[in-house]
N, C-alpha and C positions, 0 to 999 in steps of 0.2 A: 903041406901047403897046397892050397887050392886057389885057382885064379878064375874070376868071373869077368867076362868082357862082352860087350854088345853095343849096338848102336841103332839109331833110327835117323830119319831126316833131321829131327830137332833135338835129339838127346843122345847121351852115351853113358856107359858104365864101365868102370875098370876097378876091380877090387881084389884083394888077396885076403884069404882067411887061413886060420890055423886052428885045428881042432874045433871047428864050428864058430870061432870067434873072429870078428873082423879085425885085421891087423893093419891094413892100409887101404885107402881108396883115393881115387882122383876126384877132386872137387873142381869140376870144369867151370862152375860159376865163379868161384874165387881164384881160379887158376893156380892151384897148389895141391900137393899131396898131403893127406891127413893121416896121422897115426892116432886112432881114437882110443887106444888103451889108457887106462887110468895111470896116473903118475907114480903110483906106489909099486908098479910091476916093472920088470926089465922089458924094455921095448925090443921087439924084433923089427928092425928097420929095413927098408928097401935101399938098394944102392942109390948113390947120388944120380940124379937125372931120371928118377922114376916117373915123375910127372910128365916130363918132356917125352918120354917113351910112350906113356899113356896117350898123349895128344897125337903122336905119330900113329899109334895103333888105331885110334878113332878115324883118322884120315883114310887108312887102308880099309877099315871096316866099311866106311861110307862108299868108297870106290867099289868095293866088292858088292855091296847092296845095289848100287846103281847098275853094275854089270849084270847082276842076276835079273833085275827088273827088265833091262833091255832084252836079255835072252828069252824071257818069258813072253814077250810081245810077239 
């Protein structure tokens, strides 16, 4: 399993992949976690609260980004 996470001032990304296939991502616009696998396969689901954790991770990411910008000045 591979996790991709990142943020900017206006956007964010949190996604999990397995063997190169997207298995879960946080949809920050619609405020939910999405499992994009087709219905005919066994889903590998994230634990309950995955979306809420992604939101918290984005807050930390943005604070870290702000701190780096201040340190660079």
